[in-house]
Residue, then its C-alpha position, 0 to 999 in steps of 0.5 A: m943783154s937780158i936776165v933769164t931765170i931757169i927753174g929746174a937744174g936737171v939735164m934739160g933746164s941746165a942745157l939751155c944755159w949754154p946758148l944763153a951764156d954764149n949770147n952774154h945773157t945773165v943766167r940764174l939757174v934755180g934748183t927745184p926742191l929735188d935739185d939741192d945736190i946739183i946746186r951744191s955740186l955747182n957751187e963747189t965744183r962748177i961741174h954739173p953732175k948730169h952733164q959731167r961738164e963745167l957750166p959757163p962761168s956766167i951762170q949763177p946757181y941758186f937753191v930753191d929757197d932763193l927763188p924770189r931773189a933769183l926772179e928779181g928783174a928777170d926778163l924771161v923765166v924758163s921752166g926746166v921741171s919734169s911733167f911731174g913738177v908742172h903743178w909745183f912750178a905753176s902753183q908754188a914757184g908761180r906765186h913769185f912771178t911778175p904779171g907780164t913777164p913771159v915764161i917758156s917751158v921745155t917740159k913734155g907732158l899731157f894732162d887728161q881731164p874728166d871730159g876726155s880733153l888733154l891739156t898741154v903744158p902751157q894750158a896746165e900751167d895757166a890753170w894751176l897759176p895762182d888766181g891773181l896771175k891766171g891769164k896774166i903770164p905769157l906762156h910759151a914752150i919749146g919742142g923739137p929734137c934736142i938731146a940735152q947733152e948734145l946741146a951742152a956740147r954745142r952740137h947743131t940743134g933745131v927746135v921750135f919755140c911756140g906761143q900765141d904772140a908771134r912778136l914776143l915769141n920771136w924776141i924770146a927765140g932771139l935770146f937763145r939763137t946761136e950758130y948751133y942752136h937754131a930756133q924756129t917759131s910757131t903760133d900753134p902751141i897745141g900742135v907743137e906741144a902735143c907732138a913734143a909729148l906724144k913722141n915720148a910715148y911712141a918712142m917707147g913703142i918703137n923700142l919694143v922691137v929693139g928689146e925683142h932683138e936684144a933678148k933673142g940675140p944675133d941672127g946672122l946679118a938680120n937686124r930689126f930695122n924693118p919692124q922699127a920702121a913699121l912702128f915709126a910709120q904707125s906712130l906718125v899716123e896715130m900722132r897725127k890723129l891725136v894732134e888734130w883731135m886736140g886742135g893742132d896742125g897735123n902737118l907738124v907731125y912730119q916736121l921737127p916737133g913730131a918726126g924729128d923729135l921722135y927720131v932722136t928719142v928712139f935712140a937715146g934716153r929713159t924712154a928708149r930704155l923702158g921700151r927695150l926692157l918691156g920688149k925683152g919681156y920685163s913686166f912694167a913693174e920689173a922695168r920700173l924697179e930696174m929703172a928706180g929713181e928715173t923720171l918716166e914721163a912717157v908712162e904718164i903721157i901714155n896713161s893720160t892719152a889712153r884715159a882720154v881716148t877711153v872717155l871719148e870712145k864712151a861718148g862716141k867721139a873716138n875709136w880705139q881701133d884708130y890707135p892700135l899701138l897706143r892701146h898696146m903700150a897702155n896694156l903693157l903698162q897696166g900689166i895686161p899681156s899683149e902682142i904688137p898688133w901687126s895686122r893693124i899696123a900701117 
Protein backbone atom coordinates (compact mmCIF):
# COMPACT_ATOMS: atom_id res chain seq x y z
CA MET A 1 0.00 0.00 0.00
CA SER A 2 1.12 3.58 -0.67
CA ILE A 3 1.03 6.94 1.08
CA VAL A 4 -0.86 9.58 -0.91
CA THR A 5 -0.96 13.24 0.13
CA ILE A 6 -3.81 15.29 -1.33
CA ILE A 7 -3.31 19.06 -1.16
CA GLY A 8 -6.63 20.87 -1.41
CA ALA A 9 -9.60 19.70 0.66
CA GLY A 10 -12.28 21.11 -1.61
CA VAL A 11 -14.95 19.12 -3.37
CA MET A 12 -12.80 17.42 -6.03
CA GLY A 13 -9.60 16.86 -4.09
CA SER A 14 -11.53 15.28 -1.23
CA ALA A 15 -13.61 13.11 -3.60
CA LEU A 16 -10.45 11.24 -4.55
CA CYS A 17 -10.22 10.04 -0.96
CA TRP A 18 -12.89 7.42 -1.63
CA PRO A 19 -11.18 5.27 -4.30
CA LEU A 20 -7.82 5.63 -2.57
CA ALA A 21 -9.28 4.60 0.79
CA ASP A 22 -11.14 1.69 -0.82
CA ASN A 23 -7.75 0.48 -2.08
CA ASN A 24 -6.38 0.64 1.49
CA HIS A 25 -3.85 3.40 0.84
CA THR A 26 -2.83 5.84 3.56
CA VAL A 27 -4.41 9.15 2.55
CA ARG A 28 -3.45 12.51 4.05
CA LEU A 29 -5.88 15.28 3.12
CA VAL A 30 -4.27 18.70 3.51
CA GLY A 31 -6.26 21.91 3.38
CA THR A 32 -5.02 25.00 1.56
CA PRO A 33 -4.98 28.37 3.38
CA LEU A 34 -8.65 28.66 2.33
CA ASP A 35 -9.72 25.26 3.71
CA ASP A 36 -9.37 25.71 7.48
CA ASP A 37 -13.14 25.44 8.03
CA ILE A 38 -13.26 22.18 6.09
CA ILE A 39 -10.37 20.64 8.02
CA ARG A 40 -11.87 21.82 11.29
CA SER A 41 -15.18 20.18 10.40
CA LEU A 42 -13.42 16.94 9.47
CA ASN A 43 -11.53 16.90 12.75
CA GLU A 44 -14.69 17.51 14.76
CA THR A 45 -17.32 15.45 12.91
CA ARG A 46 -15.59 13.57 10.04
CA ILE A 47 -18.31 15.09 7.83
CA HIS A 48 -17.08 16.93 4.73
CA PRO A 49 -19.28 20.06 4.50
CA LYS A 50 -19.25 20.18 0.69
CA HIS A 51 -20.07 16.50 0.26
CA GLN A 52 -22.33 16.10 3.29
CA ARG A 53 -20.71 12.69 3.72
CA GLU A 54 -18.50 11.15 6.34
CA LEU A 55 -14.97 10.60 5.09
CA PRO A 56 -13.67 7.02 5.14
CA PRO A 57 -12.10 6.35 8.55
CA SER A 58 -8.58 5.95 7.15
CA ILE A 59 -8.40 9.53 5.84
CA GLN A 60 -6.16 11.80 7.92
CA PRO A 61 -6.99 15.57 7.77
CA TYR A 62 -4.19 18.15 8.08
CA PHE A 63 -4.19 21.94 8.32
CA VAL A 64 -1.92 23.69 5.82
CA ASP A 65 0.64 24.49 8.53
CA ASP A 66 1.19 20.73 8.85
CA LEU A 67 2.00 20.30 5.16
CA PRO A 68 5.67 19.31 5.65
CA ARG A 69 4.61 16.53 8.05
CA ALA A 70 1.84 15.41 5.68
CA LEU A 71 4.37 15.06 2.86
CA GLU A 72 6.83 12.93 4.80
CA GLY A 73 7.27 9.59 3.05
CA ALA A 74 4.55 10.32 0.46
CA ASP A 75 4.67 8.13 -2.64
CA LEU A 76 2.34 10.44 -4.58
CA VAL A 77 1.15 14.03 -4.23
CA VAL A 78 -2.26 15.06 -5.57
CA SER A 79 -3.14 18.67 -6.33
CA GLY A 80 -6.79 19.41 -5.59
CA VAL A 81 -6.52 23.21 -5.75
CA SER A 82 -8.50 25.40 -8.14
CA SER A 83 -6.83 27.03 -11.13
CA PHE A 84 -6.40 30.17 -9.01
CA GLY A 85 -4.32 28.11 -6.57
CA VAL A 86 -1.89 26.57 -9.05
CA HIS A 87 0.77 29.23 -8.48
CA TRP A 88 0.53 28.76 -4.70
CA PHE A 89 0.64 24.97 -5.07
CA ALA A 90 3.78 25.01 -7.21
CA SER A 91 5.71 27.91 -5.69
CA GLN A 92 4.77 27.56 -2.01
CA ALA A 93 3.65 24.00 -1.34
CA GLY A 94 6.23 22.94 -3.92
CA ARG A 95 9.07 24.03 -1.63
CA HIS A 96 8.39 20.91 0.41
CA PHE A 97 8.30 18.45 -2.51
CA THR A 98 10.90 15.72 -2.88
CA PRO A 99 12.65 15.37 -6.26
CA GLY A 100 11.33 12.34 -8.10
CA THR A 101 8.05 12.06 -6.15
CA PRO A 102 5.26 12.25 -8.74
CA VAL A 103 2.47 14.81 -8.64
CA ILE A 104 -0.96 14.48 -10.28
CA SER A 105 -3.47 17.31 -10.58
CA VAL A 106 -7.25 17.43 -10.90
CA THR A 107 -7.13 21.17 -11.57
CA LYS A 108 -8.67 22.56 -14.78
CA GLY A 109 -7.07 25.64 -16.29
CA LEU A 110 -5.13 27.31 -19.11
CA PHE A 111 -2.64 30.12 -18.65
CA ASP A 112 -1.96 32.51 -21.53
CA GLN A 113 1.53 33.80 -22.21
CA PRO A 114 2.68 37.06 -23.87
CA ASP A 115 3.48 35.23 -27.13
CA GLY A 116 -0.09 33.89 -27.40
CA SER A 117 0.72 30.37 -26.22
CA LEU A 118 -1.37 28.61 -23.58
CA LEU A 119 0.13 26.55 -20.76
CA THR A 120 -1.67 23.55 -19.34
CA VAL A 121 -1.70 23.01 -15.57
CA PRO A 122 1.33 20.65 -15.52
CA GLN A 123 3.29 23.07 -17.72
CA ALA A 124 2.41 25.99 -15.45
CA GLU A 125 3.30 23.97 -12.35
CA ASP A 126 6.73 23.18 -13.76
CA ALA A 127 7.29 26.86 -14.60
CA TRP A 128 6.33 27.94 -11.08
CA LEU A 129 8.18 25.30 -9.07
CA PRO A 130 11.19 26.54 -7.07
CA ASP A 131 14.30 26.70 -9.24
CA GLY A 132 15.89 23.65 -7.66
CA LEU A 133 12.86 21.49 -8.49
CA LYS A 134 12.05 22.55 -12.06
CA GLY A 135 12.16 19.50 -14.29
CA LYS A 136 12.67 17.19 -11.29
CA ILE A 137 9.03 16.54 -10.34
CA PRO A 138 7.13 14.11 -12.63
CA LEU A 139 3.91 16.01 -13.32
CA HIS A 140 0.63 14.36 -14.34
CA ALA A 141 -3.07 15.26 -14.52
CA ILE A 142 -6.56 13.77 -14.52
CA GLY A 143 -9.15 14.65 -17.15
CA GLY A 144 -12.53 13.31 -18.13
CA PRO A 145 -16.10 13.48 -16.81
CA CYS A 146 -16.20 13.36 -13.02
CA ILE A 147 -18.74 15.08 -10.81
CA ALA A 148 -17.11 15.01 -7.39
CA GLN A 149 -20.25 14.19 -5.42
CA GLU A 150 -20.94 11.21 -7.67
CA LEU A 151 -17.42 9.89 -7.20
CA ALA A 152 -17.84 10.21 -3.42
CA ALA A 153 -21.06 8.19 -3.80
CA ARG A 154 -19.05 5.55 -5.68
CA ARG A 155 -20.92 6.03 -8.98
CA HIS A 156 -19.21 4.48 -12.03
CA THR A 157 -16.79 7.11 -13.33
CA GLY A 158 -14.52 7.00 -16.39
CA VAL A 159 -11.49 9.31 -16.42
CA VAL A 160 -8.13 9.69 -18.16
CA PHE A 161 -4.81 9.96 -16.33
CA CYS A 162 -2.21 11.72 -18.48
CA GLY A 163 1.53 12.17 -18.37
CA GLN A 164 4.64 11.53 -20.42
CA ASP A 165 5.98 8.34 -18.78
CA ALA A 166 3.55 5.52 -19.62
CA ARG A 167 4.96 3.11 -17.04
CA LEU A 168 4.82 5.61 -14.16
CA LEU A 169 1.42 6.81 -15.31
CA ASN A 170 -0.04 3.31 -15.21
CA TRP A 171 1.34 2.81 -11.70
CA ILE A 172 -0.34 6.02 -10.54
CA ALA A 173 -3.63 5.09 -12.19
CA GLY A 174 -3.43 1.70 -10.50
CA LEU A 175 -3.47 3.36 -7.09
CA PHE A 176 -6.91 4.76 -7.86
CA ARG A 177 -8.61 2.09 -9.97
CA THR A 178 -11.59 0.41 -8.30
CA GLU A 179 -14.69 -1.41 -9.51
CA TYR A 180 -16.32 2.03 -9.93
CA TYR A 181 -13.39 4.36 -10.73
CA HIS A 182 -12.17 3.47 -14.21
CA ALA A 183 -8.90 5.17 -15.13
CA GLN A 184 -7.59 5.10 -18.69
CA THR A 185 -4.13 6.51 -19.46
CA SER A 186 -2.81 8.85 -22.14
CA THR A 187 0.69 10.08 -22.95
CA ASP A 188 -0.79 13.23 -24.50
CA PRO A 189 -1.04 15.56 -21.48
CA ILE A 190 -1.49 18.63 -23.66
CA GLY A 191 -4.50 17.15 -25.45
CA VAL A 192 -6.15 15.81 -22.30
CA GLU A 193 -5.54 18.97 -20.28
CA ALA A 194 -6.62 21.33 -23.07
CA CYS A 195 -9.91 19.40 -23.31
CA ALA A 196 -10.31 19.41 -19.53
CA ALA A 197 -10.07 23.18 -19.41
CA LEU A 198 -11.92 24.11 -22.58
CA LYS A 199 -15.00 22.04 -21.76
CA ASN A 200 -15.56 24.37 -18.77
CA ALA A 201 -15.63 27.33 -21.12
CA TYR A 202 -17.97 25.79 -23.64
CA ALA A 203 -20.31 24.32 -21.02
CA MET A 204 -21.02 27.91 -20.05
CA GLY A 205 -21.84 28.74 -23.68
CA ILE A 206 -24.25 25.83 -24.10
CA ASN A 207 -26.11 26.88 -20.96
CA LEU A 208 -26.84 30.30 -22.41
CA VAL A 209 -29.83 28.87 -24.28
CA VAL A 210 -30.96 27.03 -21.14
CA GLY A 211 -31.09 30.39 -19.38
CA GLU A 212 -33.02 31.90 -22.29
CA HIS A 213 -35.60 29.13 -21.99
CA GLU A 214 -35.94 29.62 -18.24
CA ALA A 215 -36.39 33.36 -18.67
CA LYS A 216 -39.12 33.03 -21.31
CA GLY A 217 -41.01 30.30 -19.48
CA PRO A 218 -43.01 27.33 -20.81
CA ASP A 219 -44.02 27.23 -24.47
CA GLY A 220 -46.31 24.27 -24.96
CA LEU A 221 -44.24 21.11 -25.23
CA ALA A 222 -41.29 22.86 -26.86
CA ASN A 223 -37.98 22.78 -25.03
CA ARG A 224 -34.58 24.12 -26.14
CA PHE A 225 -32.73 20.90 -26.86
CA ASN A 226 -32.25 21.83 -30.55
CA PRO A 227 -30.19 24.97 -29.84
CA GLN A 228 -28.28 23.17 -27.07
CA ALA A 229 -27.32 20.44 -29.53
CA ALA A 230 -26.18 22.99 -32.09
CA LEU A 231 -23.99 24.74 -29.53
CA PHE A 232 -22.65 21.39 -28.29
CA ALA A 233 -21.54 20.53 -31.82
CA GLN A 234 -20.01 23.98 -32.34
CA SER A 235 -18.16 23.62 -29.04
CA LEU A 236 -16.51 20.42 -30.24
CA VAL A 237 -15.52 22.07 -33.54
CA GLU A 238 -13.85 24.99 -31.77
CA MET A 239 -12.30 22.81 -29.07
CA ARG A 240 -10.65 20.60 -31.70
CA LYS A 241 -9.08 23.61 -33.43
CA LEU A 242 -7.73 24.89 -30.12
CA VAL A 243 -6.44 21.50 -28.94
CA GLU A 244 -4.61 20.90 -32.22
CA TRP A 245 -3.19 24.42 -32.22
CA MET A 246 -1.77 23.76 -28.74
CA GLY A 247 -0.15 20.56 -30.03
CA GLY A 248 -2.58 17.96 -28.71
CA ASP A 249 -4.46 15.17 -30.46
CA GLY A 250 -7.76 16.58 -31.73
CA ASN A 251 -9.39 13.15 -31.57
CA LEU A 252 -9.43 13.45 -27.77
CA VAL A 253 -12.16 16.05 -28.19
CA TYR A 254 -14.58 13.26 -29.16
CA GLN A 255 -13.59 11.01 -26.26
CA LEU A 256 -13.82 11.15 -22.44
CA PRO A 257 -11.59 14.25 -22.01
CA GLY A 258 -13.64 16.31 -24.46
CA ALA A 259 -17.21 15.34 -25.33
CA GLY A 260 -17.59 13.15 -22.25
CA ASP A 261 -16.47 15.85 -19.84
CA LEU A 262 -18.41 18.55 -21.68
CA TYR A 263 -21.59 16.45 -21.37
CA VAL A 264 -21.54 16.25 -17.57
CA THR A 265 -20.42 19.85 -17.13
CA VAL A 266 -23.39 21.12 -19.13
CA PHE A 267 -25.78 19.60 -16.59
CA ALA A 268 -24.34 20.58 -13.24
CA GLY A 269 -22.09 22.90 -11.29
CA ARG A 270 -21.00 26.51 -11.17
CA THR A 271 -20.16 26.79 -14.87
CA ALA A 272 -23.65 25.67 -15.88
CA ARG A 273 -25.26 28.10 -13.46
CA LEU A 274 -23.18 31.01 -14.74
CA GLY A 275 -24.23 30.26 -18.32
CA ARG A 276 -27.89 30.10 -17.32
CA LEU A 277 -27.69 33.45 -15.53
CA LEU A 278 -26.07 35.12 -18.53
CA GLY A 279 -28.69 33.52 -20.79
CA LYS A 280 -31.44 34.99 -18.61
CA GLY A 281 -30.06 38.43 -19.36
CA TYR A 282 -27.85 39.04 -16.35
CA SER A 283 -24.71 41.04 -17.03
CA PHE A 284 -21.54 39.30 -15.97
CA ALA A 285 -21.21 41.74 -13.06
CA GLU A 286 -24.73 40.84 -11.92
CA ALA A 287 -24.13 37.13 -12.34
CA ARG A 288 -20.86 37.39 -10.42
CA LEU A 289 -22.69 39.11 -7.57
CA GLU A 290 -25.36 36.39 -7.61
CA MET A 291 -22.61 33.77 -7.34
CA ALA A 292 -20.48 35.62 -4.78
CA GLY A 293 -17.96 33.37 -3.07
CA GLU A 294 -17.95 30.72 -5.80
CA THR A 295 -14.79 29.97 -7.80
CA LEU A 296 -15.51 30.50 -11.50
CA GLU A 297 -12.66 28.81 -13.33
CA ALA A 298 -14.56 28.95 -16.62
CA VAL A 299 -14.28 32.74 -16.65
CA GLU A 300 -10.50 32.74 -16.53
CA ILE A 301 -10.29 29.91 -19.07
CA ILE A 302 -12.45 31.88 -21.52
CA ASN A 303 -10.52 35.09 -20.92
CA SER A 304 -7.10 33.41 -21.17
CA THR A 305 -8.02 31.62 -24.40
CA ALA A 306 -9.54 34.79 -25.89
CA ARG A 307 -6.42 36.77 -25.06
CA ALA A 308 -4.27 34.11 -26.70
CA VAL A 309 -6.38 34.08 -29.88
CA THR A 310 -6.23 37.89 -30.02
CA VAL A 311 -2.42 37.87 -29.81
CA LEU A 312 -2.18 35.15 -32.45
CA GLU A 313 -4.59 36.90 -34.80
CA LYS A 314 -2.45 40.05 -34.67
CA ALA A 315 0.52 37.87 -35.60
CA GLY A 316 -1.41 36.32 -38.49
CA LYS A 317 -1.48 32.88 -36.82
CA ALA A 318 -5.19 32.64 -35.93
CA ASN A 319 -8.55 33.94 -37.10
CA TRP A 320 -11.40 34.90 -34.80
CA GLN A 321 -13.82 33.76 -37.50
CA ASP A 322 -12.94 30.18 -36.51
CA TYR A 323 -14.19 30.72 -32.95
CA PRO A 324 -17.59 32.48 -33.06
CA LEU A 325 -18.89 30.88 -29.85
CA LEU A 326 -15.69 31.61 -27.92
CA ARG A 327 -15.80 35.23 -29.07
CA HIS A 328 -19.46 35.54 -28.05
CA MET A 329 -18.67 34.22 -24.56
CA ALA A 330 -15.65 36.51 -24.21
CA ASN A 331 -17.78 39.50 -25.21
CA LEU A 332 -20.39 38.66 -22.57
CA LEU A 333 -17.73 38.46 -19.87
CA GLN A 334 -16.35 41.83 -20.96
CA GLY A 335 -19.79 43.41 -20.74
CA ILE A 336 -20.05 43.82 -24.53
CA PRO A 337 -23.63 43.29 -25.81
CA SER A 338 -23.62 40.23 -28.04
CA GLU A 339 -26.06 37.79 -29.61
CA ILE A 340 -25.31 34.15 -30.23
CA PRO A 341 -23.89 34.11 -33.81
CA TRP A 342 -26.28 31.50 -35.14
CA SER A 343 -25.41 32.15 -38.79
CA ARG A 344 -21.85 30.95 -38.10
CA ILE A 345 -22.69 28.05 -35.77
CA ALA A 346 -22.11 24.51 -37.09
